[in-house]
C-alpha positions in Angstrom: -1.8 22.3 -3.7 -3.9 19.8 -1.9 -7.5 19.9 -2.7 -8.7 19.2 0.9 -7.5 20.3 4.3 -5.4 18.0 6.5 -7.5 17.5 9.6 -5.6 18.0 12.9 -6.2 15.4 15.5 -7.3 18.1 18.0 -9.9 19.4 15.6 -11.3 16.0 14.7 -14.5 14.5 16.2 -13.8 11.8 18.8 -14.5 8.9 16.5 -12.1 10.3 13.9 -9.4 11.0 16.6 -9.7 7.3 17.7 -9.2 6.1 14.1 -6.2 8.5 13.7 -4.6 6.9 16.8 -5.5 3.4 15.8 -4.0 3.9 12.3 -0.9 5.5 13.6 -0.2 2.8 16.2 -1.4 -0.1 14.0 0.8 0.8 11.1 3.7 1.7 13.4 4.1 5.3 12.3 5.5 8.1 14.5 2.5 10.3 13.5 -0.8 10.2 11.6 0.0 10.3 7.9 -1.5 12.9 5.5 -3.3 10.1 3.7 -5.4 9.5 6.8 -5.6 13.1 7.9 -7.0 14.2 4.6 -9.9 11.7 5.0 -10.7 13.0 8.5 -13.5 15.2 7.1 -15.4 12.0 6.4 -15.7 9.7 9.5 -17.1 6.9 7.4 -14.3 7.1 4.8 -11.4 7.3 7.3 -12.8 4.4 9.4 -13.4 2.3 6.2 -9.9 3.0 5.0 -8.4 2.0 8.4 -10.5 -1.2 8.4 -9.3 -2.0 4.9 -5.7 -1.4 5.8 -6.0 -3.4 9.0 -7.5 -6.4 7.3 -5.5 -6.4 4.1 -2.0 -5.1 5.2 -1.8 -6.2 8.8 -3.6 -9.6 8.7 -3.2 -12.7 6.5 -0.6 -15.2 5.6 1.6 -13.0 3.3 4.1 -10.9 5.2 3.3 -7.2 5.4 6.7 -6.5 3.8 5.5 -8.3 0.6 2.3 -6.4 0.6 4.2 -3.1 1.0 6.4 -4.1 -2.0 3.2 -4.7 -4.0 2.2 -1.1 -3.1 5.5 0.3 -4.2 5.4 -1.6 -7.5 1.9 -0.4 -8.3 2.5 3.1 -7.2 5.6 3.3 -9.5 3.6 1.8 -12.3 0.8 4.3 -11.7 3.2 7.2 -11.1 1.8 8.0 -7.7 4.6 9.8 -5.8 2.8 9.9 -2.5 2.1 6.1 -2.4 5.6 5.4 -3.7 7.2 7.4 -1.0 4.9 6.2 1.8 5.2 2.5 1.0 8.9 2.7 0.3 9.3 4.2 3.8 7.1 1.3 5.1 9.4 -1.2 3.4 12.4 0.4 5.0 10.7 0.5 8.4 10.0 -3.3 8.1 13.6 -4.0 7.2 13.3 -4.8 3.5 16.7 -4.6 1.9 17.3 -1.5 -0.1 18.4 -3.5 -3.2 15.0 -5.3 -3.2 13.1 -2.0 -2.9 15.3 -0.4 -5.6 14.7 -3.4 -7.9 10.9 -3.1 -7.4 11.0 0.6 -8.0 13.1 0.3 -11.2 11.0 -2.7 -12.5 14.1 -4.9 -12.4 12.2 -8.0 -11.6 15.0 -10.3 -12.8 16.9 -9.1 -9.8 14.2 -10.2 -7.3 13.9 -13.6 -5.7 11.5 -15.8 -7.6 8.5 -15.6 -5.2 8.7 -11.8 -4.9 9.1 -11.4 -8.7 6.1 -13.6 -9.5 4.0 -11.8 -6.9 4.9 -8.3 -8.1 4.3 -9.2 -11.8 0.9 -10.7 -10.9 -0.1 -7.8 -8.7 0.8 -5.2 -11.4 -1.1 -7.2 -14.0 -4.0 -7.4 -11.6 -4.0 -3.7 -10.9 -3.7 -2.8 -14.7 -6.5 -5.1 -15.8 -7.7 -8.0 -13.7 -9.8 -9.2 -16.6 -6.5 -10.0 -18.4 -5.3 -12.5 -15.7 -5.2 -16.0 -17.1 -4.7 -19.5 -15.7 -1.0 -19.4 -16.2 -0.7 -16.2 -14.1 -2.3 -18.1 -11.2 -0.2 -21.2 -11.9 3.0 -19.2 -11.6 2.0 -18.1 -8.1 1.1 -21.7 -7.2 4.5 -22.9 -8.4 6.0 -20.4 -5.8 3.9 -22.4 -3.2 1.3 -19.7 -2.7 -2.1 -21.1 -1.7 -5.5 -19.7 -2.5 -5.6 -17.5 0.6 -2.2 -15.9 -0.3 -3.2 -15.4 -3.9 -6.4 -13.6 -2.7 -4.3 -11.5 -0.5 -2.2 -10.4 -3.5 -5.4 -9.5 -5.3 -6.8 -7.6 -2.3 -3.5 -5.7 -1.9 -3.4 -4.7 -5.6 -7.0 -3.5 -5.2 -6.2 -1.5 -2.1 -3.2 0.0 -3.8 -5.5 1.3 -6.6 -8.0 2.6 -4.0 -5.2 4.4 -2.2 -3.6 5.8 -5.3 -7.0 7.2 -6.4 -7.4 9.0 -3.1 -3.8 10.3 -3.1 -3.8 11.5 -6.7 -7.4 12.9 -6.7 -6.6 15.0 -3.5 -3.1 16.0 -4.7 -1.7 14.7 -1.5 1.7 16.0 -0.4 4.2 13.4 0.9 4.7 13.5 4.7 8.1 14.5 6.0 8.3 11.1 7.7 8.1 9.4 4.3 10.6 11.6 2.4 13.8 9.9 1.5 16.6 11.0 3.8 
């Protein structure tokens, strides 16, 4: 049972309606996801979340598909069903091969291409305890030809995943029909 109501677009104030539409279109979803609708009670929160998503997931040098895989890995690690389902659906929408998604979900990093494996391992370690990152963790990413901007994007994506998981889990968010495996 969700702890907060899902705000309907028709019932939302104009600024929230605009954010709903911007999020839906910007992320490429057929409808406004529950993750955003549950935040509609707080115009500042929903707008801040959209700005965060827009600047971390949709901009930068790393492909969005890589960032979505980071979300999947951290969601599985943190046992967040909503985020796992939503970001798995995003990976599929972006054309990520099912065997890659499956390997990330099962923690089978040896089956992943080197750059993705190193990024996923770094992101999970960053999400679990950023204070435990060491010089070798950064060196492994640099050996995969990631520059400082890309490494910072991995860190920001891991942080956003933790932010999103906290919201989804604290509100007991139900997975949208559009994200459920078919």
